[in-house]
N, C-alpha and C positions, 0 to 999 in steps of 0.2 A: 311461581307466584299465584296468589288467589285471583281468579277471574272475577270481574265486577259486572260485566254484561255478557249476555248469552251470545254464542256464535251462531247466528241464524243461518250462515252459509254452510255450516257443517264441514269446514275444511280442517284438515289434520294439522297438528302442530308443526310437522315438518314442512308443509306447504307455506305456513306463515313465516317460518324461519327463513326459508329460501326467498320468499318475496321481500322480506325485510332486508336481507343481505344484498339482494340484487337492486332494489329500488330506493330504499330509504335509510341506508346506513348513515348518510351524511347528516340527516336530521338529528339522530341521536348523538352523533359526535358534536355537532354544533351546539346542541342544548347543553351537553355536559361542559363544553368549553366555556360557554357563556355564563354558566352558573358558577364556575370556579375561577375564571380569569377575567381581567378587564376586557371590555369589547375593543376590537381593533380601532386604531386611530382613524381620523377622517382622511388622512393621506392614503392609508391603505385601502380605503373604500372609494377613492376618487374615481376609479374606473367604472363604477356602477352607473347605470342610466339615470338613477335618481340621486346621485351623490353630489350634484351641483350645490354650491353654497346658497342657502336660503336664510335670509336674515329677517325674521318675523317678530312682531310684537306679541308677547305672550298675553293671552286673555287671563286676567287675574280673578281668582275666586274671592267672593266677598267674605266667606267664612274662614278662609285660610286653610281649611282641610276639607276637601271635596269628598262627597260620598261616591264610592266606586261602584258603578253598576256592574252586575254580573258576579259580585262576590257571593260566596255561598253563605246562606243564613247560618247564624250561630248554632241553630238546632240540628243541623245536618253534619254528620261526621265525615271528614275527608279520609280517603283510604289511598293506599298505594295502588299503582296501576301497572298492567303489563304493557311493555313497549310494543310488543307485537300487535296487541289488540288496539292500542292507542293510534298507531299509525294507519290503521285501516278505517278509523272512525272519524267522522266529521267533528269539528269543534262545536261545543255547545255555547261557548262564550269567549270573548276576548276582553280582558279587563286591564286597567291601569292601577298600579299601586305605587305609593311613595310620593305622589304629587300633593303639595300643600297649598300652593297659591294659583296654580294653573288649572283651569277647568278641564275635566276629563273629555268633554265633547270636543274641545279645541284640540286636544292631543289625538283623539281618534280620527280627526280629519286627515292625518298623515300616515295612517295605518291602512294597508290594503287587505290584510288578512281579515276575513269575516267569519262569523259563526255560520255553521251549516256546511262548511267546506273542509276538505282534508288539507292541512297545512303542509307546506314544503319548506325545506331549508332555505332555498333561494328567496322565497317570498318573505320569510322572517328576517333574513339579512337585509333585504331592501327596506323593510319597515324600520329596523334599527338604524340604518343609515339615514333614513328620512327624519327620524326623531333627533338624531345628532345634528343634522343640518339646520334644524330650527335654532340651535344654540341656546335652547332653554335648559338643557340638562348637562350635568357633569358626567353621568353614567346612565346607561340603559342596559338592563339585564333581562332577557326573555327566558321563561321556563314554563313547563307544563304543570298543571295541578289536576289530579283526577278526582272527580266528584261522582256522586251516585247517578247524576244525569249524564255524565260523560266528561271528556277532557276539556279543560279550560286553559287557554293561552294567556299567560300573565306577563306584562311588561313592567318590571320594577324599575322606577326611575328615581334619580337623585337630582333635584332641581338646582340650577344655578341661582345665585342671588340676583334679584331683579333690580334693574336701574330704574329708580322712581322719577328722576328728572335730570335734564341736561341744561345748564345755564352758562351763558357767556357774558362777561362784564367788561366794559371799557372799549368794546369794539365799535368804531364809528365808520371806518373806511371799508370794512368788509362786513357784509350782512351775516346775521346769525344763521340764517338758512344755509348760506354757503359754507360756513364753518362746520355746521352740523353734518352737511353732506360730505365734507372733506374728512371729518373724523370718523364718520360711520356710527356715532353714538346716538341712540334713540331711547326714549322712554319705553319701558316695558321689555327691553332687551336684557340679556344677561349682564350682570355687573362684573367687571373684570378690572382689577387695579392695574395690571400690565397694559391693558388697552387704553386706560385713561392716561397713563404716563406716556404711552406712545402718541396719543392724541396731542399732547403738549408739543412734541417735536413736529408733528404734522402741521399744527397751527403756525409755529415759527417758520417752517419752510414755506408755507403758503404766503406769509407776509414778506418773506425774503424775495419770493418770485415776483411779488407785486412792487418791489422796490423799497420796502420798509426794513432796512437792514438792521435797525436797532430795536425792533419789536421784542418785547419780553412777555412771556406767558407763565403764569403761576397756577398750579392746581390747588385751589383753595379747599375743595372737598373732592373725595374720590380716591385719595391716596392710601386709605386704610381699608382693610378687609371688612371692617364693621360699618363703613359708609354705605349708603344706598343712593347718594346723589353725586353728580359730577358738576363742579363749578370751576370755571376757568376765568382767571383775572388777567386781562390783556392790557398791556401798555404799548400802544402802537408806535409812538415816536414819529419822526418826520419821514416823508418819502424822499430818499436820497437821490439827488440828481448830480450828474457830472457837470461841475461848473467850469472846469478848465482842463485841458490836456496839454502838457508841456514836455519838451524833450531837451535833455541836457547832455552835452558831450558830443553831439552829432555835428560833424563838419562836412562829411561827404554829401549827405542828403539834407535838404532843408525840411523844416517842420511840416510844410504843406504836403510834401511828398510822403513823409512818414505817416501822416494822418490818413492817407488813402489806404494804408496797409493794415490798419487796425479797425476793430469793431466798436471800441469805446468812443462814443461821440458826445459832444455837448448838445444840449437841447436846442432845437430850432425855435427862436423867439421865446425862449425860456418856457415853452409849453409842450412841444412835440418831441418825443424821444428823450434821449439823454439819461435813461435809467442806468444806475450803477449796479454792476454785477462783478464781484471779485473773480469769479471763474472766467468771465470774458477777458478781464485784465490779464490773467495768466495766459490765456490763449493768445492775447495780443503780443506778449513777450515772445512766444514761439514764432508768431508770424513775422515779427521784426527780425528775429534771428535768421529765419529762412530768407528773408529779403536780403540781408547783408551777406549771408553765405552764398546766395545765388550770384552775388557780384564779387566774390573772392575774399570777403572778410571772414576768414575761417577762425580767427581768434576772437571774434566779437563777444562781448559780455554785456548783457542787458538785465536790468532789474527795475521793478516798479515800486513807487512809493505813493501811498494814498494819504492825503491830508484833508481832514474833515473840518468844515467851518460853517458859520451861519447856523449855530445850534445843531450841527450834524445833518443839516438839510442839504448841504452841498459837499462835494468832494473834488479835490484837484488831484488828478492822476499824473504823476511825474515819472517819466521814463528816463533812467540814467544809463547812458550808452558809453561803452568803451569800444570804439570801432576797431582798434588795432590796425595792423598793416593790411594792405590789399595785395593779394598774391598775383603774380604774373606766371604765365606758362613759359617754362624754359625749353623743354624738348618734347617732341611728339613722335611716337613710333607706333607701328602696327605689327602685331604678331598673329600667326595662325592663318594668314591669307595665302592662298595658292592660286586661286582662279583669277582674282583681280590683283594687279600689282600694287605695291605700296605707293608708288608715285601717283598712280591714278586715284587711289583712295584719298590721298592727302593733297590733291591738286588744287582744290578750291575750298579751303577751310574758312569758316567764319571765325573760329577761334584759332588763331595762328600763334606761332612762336613770338615771344616778347610782348604779347598782348596781355592785358589784365584778364583774369579768369572771369567768364560769364556763362552761367548755366544755360541761358537762352541760346547763345551761339553754340555751345556744346551740344545741346539737344538738336539743333539744326544740322550740325555736322554728322551726328549719329544717324539722323534721318536720311541724310544724303548718302552715306555709306550703305545703309540698309536698303535704300531705293535701288542702288546699283545691283545688289544681289537679288532684290525682288524682280528686277527686269529680266533676270536670268532664270526666273521660276524658283529660286532658292528661298522660299517663303519663311523657312524656319532658321535662316541664318541669323546669328546674333552678333551684335556689336556692343561690347561692354567697355566703357572707359574706366581705367584704373588710375587713380592719382597716386603719386609717390612724392613724399617730402624728404628733403635732405637736411640733416641738422646743421651741416656746415655751410648751407646756402639758404638762409632764412628769407622768406618772402617769395620763394619760387617753388613751382610745382611742375613735375613731369607728368605727362599723360601718355598712357599706353592703351591703345584700343585692342582689346582681345576679341578675336573673331572666330566664330564657328560657322563655316561656310555652307553647311547643309548640302543637299543634292537637288538637282532640278526636279520639279514636281509638275504634274499635269492635273487638269481639272477632271475629277471623277464624277460623282453624282451630285446633283443640286437638289436638295431636299427642302421643301417649304413647309413651315408649320405656322399656322395662324392661331395664336393663343385665344382662349375663351371657349365656352361651351357651344355657342351658336353663332359663329362668325358669319358676317354678311358678305365678305369679300371673297372673290374667287382666287384660287391659288395662281391662276394664270396672270393675275395682275402683278404679283410679285415676280413671277418667272419672266414676264415680258420686260419688267424694269431692269432685271439683271442680265437678260439674254444677250444684250449687245456686247457685254464684256466677259461673261462667263459662258464658255462653250465647252461642253464635255470633250475631252481628248486634246484640247489645246494647252499650250504652256500656261501654267498658273502664274501670271505676273502680278506682283503686288499692286502695280498701278491700276490694272484692271479690277482687282478686288476693291481698291479704294473708290474707283469710279462707280462700280456697281453699288457699293454701300451708300455713297453720296447721293446717287440717283434715287435709291429707295428712301433714304432719310428725307430727301428734299421733296418727296411727292406730296406731303401734307396729309396723307391718309392715316398715318400711324400715330399712335399715342406718344406724345413727347415725354411724358413722365415715365414711360416704359418703352424706350426707343428700340428700333430694330437691332438685332444682334446677328453677327456673322460668326458662326462656330466652324472653324477650319480644322477638320479632322484628318490627320495624316493616315494613310492606309497603304498597304503594299501594292494594291492594284492588281493582284493576281487574277481576280475575276474579270478584269477589263481586257486582258490579253487574249488573243485568239487561242483556242484550246490546242494543246500539244498532243498530237495523236501518234507520235512515233513510239512504237512498242519498246518497252524497256527503258524509256527515258525518265529521269527523275523529275518529280514535281518541282524540285529546287533548281532546275537548270536555269542558267543565266540567259536572259533574252535581251538583246540589244534593241533599244527603242530610241531612235534618233529623233530630234525635234522636227525633222521634215516629214516623219511618218504620221499618219492619222489613224486612229482606231475607229471602230464602228460604234462608238458609244452613243447611246440615246439618253435623253433626259428622262429621269425617272418620274413617274407620276405619283409616287408615294409621298405622303406628307411627312412621315418620320421614318428614319432608318436608324436602328440601334447599331452603334459601332463599338467594338470592344476596345479595351485599353490597348494602346499601341506600344511599340517598342520604345517610344519616347518616355514612357513612365507616367504619362498623364494624358488626359483627353481634353478636348475643348480649347486647344491652343488658338490664339488669335495672332497670326504671324505678321500682320502688317499694321503700320501706323495709319489709322484712318484720319482723314482731314475733317471729319465731323465727329462729335462726341459720341461715345457708346459705352455701355456699362462694362465695368471690369470688376473682378472679384474683390480686390482690395484697392480702391481707387486712390491715387496720389494726385493732389492738385497739380494741374498743368502749370509748368513753370516754377514749381516749388521743389526744393530739396528737402527730403525728410530730415527732421531735426537730429543732430548728433552733438556730441560733447566737444566740438572743436576739432581741429586738425589732428590732435593727439590720438584721436580714436583711429585715424588712418595710419598707414604704414609709414614708419620713419626709418631712414637708412643713413648711417653715418659713412664717412669716408669720402674719397674724391668722387665727383660726379662722373657718370658714364657717358660716353658719346652716344648720340642718338641711335646708332645702329646696334648698340649693346644694351639698350634699355630693355629689361626683361620683365615679364608679368610676374605677379605674386604667385608663389607656389602654395599648394594646399597646406603645407606645414606651417606657413606663416600666419600671423594674426589676420583674422578675417577682415575683409575690407567692406565698407558700406557702399551702397549704390550712390551714384552721383545725382540721384533724384530725377532720372529721366522719366518721361511718360511710360507707364508700364506696358502700353501697347507696342513699345519699340524694342524692349529688351525682354528676352525669354530665357528663363533658366530651366535647368533640369531636362535639357534636350539631349538627343543622342550624341555620341562621340563624333567629332568631326571626321569627315571622310576626305582625307587629303590625297591629292594626286601623287602616285609614286614618282620618284625622281625619273626624269627623262621623258615623262608624258607631256603632251601638249594639250591645250585647251581649245575646244571649238567655239564657235560663235555664241553658243548657248550656255557656255560654262561647263560643258561636260568634258570628262577626261577622254582623250583619244589615245589608245595604245599605239606604240611605235610598231610599225610593220617593217622589220629589217629585211624581209624577203621581197618587198615591193620593188619592181623593176628588175628583179633577178630571175624569179621563176615565171615561166610563161603561163603556168597554171594559176598564178596568183598565190594567195595565202593558203598554205597547205592545211592550216588549222581552221579555216572557215571562220565561223562566228564564235569559236570556242574561247577566244581571248578577248571577247567584247568587254567593254567597260561595265562597271556596276550599273544596273538599270536604274533609271530615275524612279521616284516615288509618285504617288497620287495623293490628292486631297479631295475629300468630300466636303462640300460646302452646305452647311445647315443654316438656313435663314429662318429666324424666329421673329415674328412681328405681332404687335398687338394693335387691334383696331382703335383708332382714336375717335373723338367726336368730330366727325367731318362736316356736319351741318352747323352752320353759323348764321346768326342773325345779328348784324352789326349796325350800330348807330354812330354817326359822326357829324362833326361840324367843322368848317374851315373858313378862313378868310384870307384873302391876299389882294394885293394892289391891282392885279390884272382882272380878276373875275368877281371881286366883291365877296359877299357872304354866300356860302353854299351849305346846305345840309346833305346828309347822306343816310340812306337806308338800304342795306345790302342783305340779301338772302343768298347764301352760297353753300353748295354741297360738293365736296371734293372727291367723293366716292360714289358718283352717280352711275346709274345703269339705265340707259334710255329704253332698253328692251325688257326691263323687269317691271311690267305693269302689275298693280295689285290684283291678286286672285281672290282675295277676300278682305273683309274689313280688318281681320286680325293681322294681315300683312302690313297695313298702315299703322296699327297700334304697335306692333313689334319692330317697326323700322325696317322691314324686309323690302317694301315696295320702293322701286326706283333707286336701289342701292346695290353696290357690290362689284362694279366693273372698273372702278378707278377713273371714271370720266369726271369732268368738272362741269357744274351747272351753276350759273350765276344770274341773279336778277338784282338790278340796282335802280334806285330812284335818287337823283341828285338835283333837287330843285335849288334855285339860287336867285339872287337879286338881278344878276346880269347874264348868267348862263345857266341852263338847265339841261340835264341829260337823263334819259331813261333807256335802259338796255337789258336785253336778255341774251345770254350767250351759253354755248355748249361746246366742249372740246373733248376729244378722245386722243390721249397721248400716244396710243398704240393702235391706230386704226387698222382694222382687219388683221390684227396680230402682227403688225410690222413696226418698224421704227419710224414710220411716218405718222405725224399728228394731223388731225383734222379738226378744224374749228368752224363753227357757224354762229353768227350773231345777228341780231336785229336791234335797231336803235331809233330813238327820236331825239333830236338835238335842237336846242333853241338858244340863240345868242343875240343880245342887243348890242350891235356895234354903233359906232359914233354917227355913221351916216346912213345905215340901213339895219333892218332886222332880218335875221337869217334863220330859216327852219329847215332841218334835214331829217328825212325819213328814209331809212334804207337798211341794207344788210351787207354782211361781209362773209365771204367763204375763204378760208385759208388752209394751206397745207404746208407743214414744216418738217424739217429733217435735221437732226443733230449729227454733224459730221464727226466731231470728236469733242474733247474736253473744252475747247475754246471756240470752235467754228460751228456755225449753224446756218441754215438757209431756209427761207420762208417765201412762199408765193401766196398771193391774195387776189381775189376778185371782189371789187367794190361796186355796189349798185346803190345809187341814192337819188331821191327826189329832193332837189334843193329849191326852196322857195325864197325869193328875195322880195322884200316888201318894205313899206314904210320909209321911203326915201323921198326927199324933196326934189321937185322938178323946178327948173330944168336940171337934169343930171348929166354927167358925162356919158358919152356914147357907150362905153364899155359897161357901165352900170345899167343904162336903159336897155341894153341888149339882153340882160338876164332878168328883167322884170318878170315876176310871177314864177311859175314852176319850170324847173329845168331838170332834165334827166342826165345824171352823171354816171358814166360807167368807165372803170379803169381796171387794168391788170398790172400787178407789180411783182417784182422779185427782189428780195433783200438778202444780202450776205452779211453776217455779223461775226465779229471777233471780240472776245472779252476775256481779259486776264486780271481784272481788278480784284483786289482782296476784299472789298466791301462795296456793296451797291450804293449805300447812302453816304458814307464818308470814306471814299477810297484813299489809300495812302501809297499804294504801289500798283503798277500794272498799267494797262491801256485798254482802250476799247475802240472799235471801228464798226460803223454801219454804212453800207453802200446800197442804195436803192435805185432801181430803174422802174419807172411807172409809165404806162402807156394808156392814154385816154382814147376811147373809141366810141362810135355812135354819134350822139349829138355834139360832143366836144372831142376833137381829135388832136392830141398833142403829146409830145414826149416830155419826160421829166427825170432829172438826175438829182439825187440828194446824197450828201456825204456828211457824216458827223464823226468826230474822233476826239479822243482825250488821252492825255499822258499824265501820269501822276508819279511824283517823286517824294521820298522821305528825305528831307535835307538834314534833319537832326532828330534824334530821339534820345531819351534818357537810357541809361544802361538796362533798366528794367523793361524797356520796350514801350513805355508810355511817354507822354509829353512830346508827341511828334510835331515837327514843323513840316508842313506839306505844301509842295509847290504843284499846282494844277495848271495845265495848259490845255485848253479845249477849243474846238472850232466846229462850225457847221456852215455848210455852203450848199447851194443848189442852183439849178438852172432849169427853166421850163420853156416850152415852145410858145410860138405866137398865138396858137389857138386856145391858150389857157384862159378859162373864164376868170372874172375878177375875184370871185370868192375862193379860187384855188391858187392865187398868186402869193408872193412872199411879202410879209410884213415883219417888222422888228420893233423892239422896245418893250420894256417891262422887266420884272425880276428874273424871268426865265430866259431872256435872250439878250437884252441890251439895257443894262442898268444906267440910270441917269436920264433916260428918256421914258415918256409915257407909253402905255400899252398901244402898240401900232403907231408909235410916234415917229418912227423912221420908215419912210415910204415915199415914193413919187406921188405927186398930186396933179389933179386936173381941176383947175379952179381951186376950190376949198375942199375938195373931196379926195380922200385917200383911195388910190386906185391900185396900189401894189406894184411890185416889180417882177420882172422875169429872171432876175439874177440877184443872188444874195451871197455874201461872204462875211461871216462874223467870227471873231476870235476873242479869247479871254485868257488873261493870266491872273492867277489868284494865289496868294500866299497866306496859309492858315497857321495861326499860332495859338496854342492853348493858354488860357488865362488861369484856370484852376488846375490843381494837381490831378484831379480825377478826369480831366478832359471833357467835362460836361459843358463848360463854357469856353468858347473860342472866339478869337477875333480874326478878321480877314482883311487883307489889303488887296485891292484888285484894280485891274484896268480892262475895260471892254472896248473893242474897236471893230470897225467893219463898215459895211454899207449895204443898201438895197437900191438897185438900179433898174431902169427900164430895160437896159441891155447890158451885155457883158462889159465890165469895166469898173474903175474905182474913181470916177469923176467926183463923187460926193462922199468922200471918206469921212467918217465920224470916229470920235474917241471920247472916252470918259474915264474917270478914276474916282476911287472912293474907298470906304471901309465899311465894315459891318460886323455883326455878331451872330454866332451860332449857338443855340441853346438846346441841349439834349435833355428831355424829361422822360425817363423810362416809362412812366405811367401813361404817357401820351403817344407812345410808339417810337420806332427807331429813327424816323425822319426828324432831323433837327429843325427847330424853329429858326427862321432866317429874318434878320433885320439889316437892311443895307442903306447906306447913304452914299450917293454918287452925284458928281457934277460933270457936265459935258466939258471937254477940253476943245474938241473940234465938232462943229455942227453946222447944219444948214438953217437958213432963216425960217423955213417952213416947219422945221422939226418941233415937236411938242416935248417938253422936258418934264422930269419929275425927280426930285432929289431923293425922296424916301420910298422904298419898296420893301415889301415884307411878305412872309408866308407863315401862317399858323394853321395847324391841322390837329384834330383830335379824333380818335376812333376807339370805340369799345365794343 
């Protein structure tokens, strides 16, 4: 080809060809491709750094045909060019061609290639992508044009039609700006008929989400390719509210109970909530089916019918239910068990023979069986219930528990990972929380795993939205055994490891350990059922049975029923069976084949197989085979604990009122991940939240001013003082109380040391030092009150033993609690003191779904203190928290008209709680309180009262219920002060 410019560098043609092949072949190929084929789609270019969607308004040219800068004047002839020469030369210009309405300068803002530079294929591709992302063009084609001055890069574009205006008509409930943002249509953007039609559906969907189910949208303009405006005509219609929810055909459960199982609710006071959504109604059908199937109604059929009225502004949702028969359990059997006998597994079933099927009881039974294997370290043992129906015996179901017993496993490494880029918390905080229950080399018991997880979850440090997870990884444990140095011995030699032996395992300091896929075929198994919620891959609602098409989806078998001992599990060739809907944390599939004990072997106390030694007692040398016939060694598990730091600092405001203390306010600053040794090293530590954080300690400041009582306190606690299981707490406080006959001020501090003995037992010791000021009492006063006038220094030491098995701290329904305290005063006041409080809780009745509990509570508190006890430390009773029917401190010995307290107290209460609403948020209580406060031991002045009350739970106001009680004294003393109504209301945010 003819050369257009001189080669000033005097290079040979061969050098140019080599340079072209080595460095710039891609440019020539891309130019040819772009000139002959459509440019790649946006999806193909989405990986480019500038390929993100850019929705921009096109600057419109007034003339409609812009002058293109850089075009060669008509008097200059354009010639062909040599590719080799072109690629070595900088561009003399970059021009736009084909634009009719968009200004060239606006287009050039998105082009990085500039005159005076040598162009590259990558830069050109980026420019083309950026132009496509503006959505101004249907096509963009780059090519080179050679001129006398040098090469010119040309972008030939074909413009999209431009949208001149967007208009919404008839919309009153939704603003036009919101509709425009929802559709994405804007003036100056590309006109697209398909986008306009899609916007019609988007607007309809937006109205549906807002409750306007009958909204209609018509595209008046913008449906033709010749249009340049988009006009939407909207008929909003009424906002549909659920006016009524009805159930027909239900005889087992009343309407109020069924309403607690669905999400479709009527509006509160015709204003709040009650929006109608047909998708929610469909989900309600599934929820109702699961509720019935959980209770054994496997043939239940439910459908919903919606009836609109009041000009389509309201809808009545009618659920039509065919409950069918409720199934009973006929026979129960266990297969696959060798280590634990069948009689032991079935000894204490909640779901027993002849009882109605109940998924909740079934889940508890599976948990109980699994716990028995967990206690033997067989973490991956599975218990899977299989239902069997018989056609000739309708209404009955057989249950077969299929068990894979696994092998005993021991704790291997404990690996801690704190999620996030810059965590504040030390790994030792997590390790100390788990170290009491997870010790490398010890038997990996499921109970210990659950306790460790419960302890970590309950610390309050970790994010509740992303709670801590325990990843239990099975491993062979080969690296944990002592090395085998015997020459010629195989690495696969069997090593007997009895539960009484201990390895020299040390806790790893690594934060993460990569564990390969195990022989189980998967990793990350969670082999135990935690008592606290934790994430699962595919969560199933607790207490729910996954929806199925009725019992016909399960296995049916005709013929005579088999006796219990002959009930067999389903074989793989039969129709697949669904799960009974147990918590996925309890049942694990895809695990290794069961390792059953050979016939004739016995089982030791840890569930391991013990080979028979037929030479024992015969050969004086013992077993001639030594350890060669040892049982298969147990496995190991590595415990990977992942946690995410939560917002541990809280500033809380609250207000409360009760009949004993009047009105009180509350301002609390609390940090649950405090570090008293982490002082700020710079101002950046304070800004980044590094200062005073990361050790898992607790720091709290509170101010509680009130009309009758005020308290101000600062406290600090370390739950693992000096890396031990002992907790250390220090607090300082100021307390003021206006009593009926004097005013009391307390300024002091408290030092406490605690220790958790096990899941239920704990012990705590405390040293209390206070300056107690008694003032503002009328003289003449009793001698005991006059003796403590002014300031008094009180010093005591105490020890408390606590036991607690309650299932809920605020509204317990099962379990009991016990606190026994001995306190000794010394110094200015020398006296002994014993206090005992206890409670026992029973569930007398509950619905089959576990709600609607009738709870019987029996509680008591008693105490005795020595003769040297000052008047401000004696016993008083009366009020909502101790003796209802009497005023605060209305039960006490008197001297004259002054309450002086007693040295002996014995109080008891019996309370029966009944739910009023089906969701248990409103309950009524019937109660009787009784007891006495005496100067000395005895029951000379016994009192009793009886009454009723209400408990109201409002989730937004916290877990503690609001209490309103009415009580009347049955037995009382003449000097007692009574009060019929007592209450407690609290609110914290």
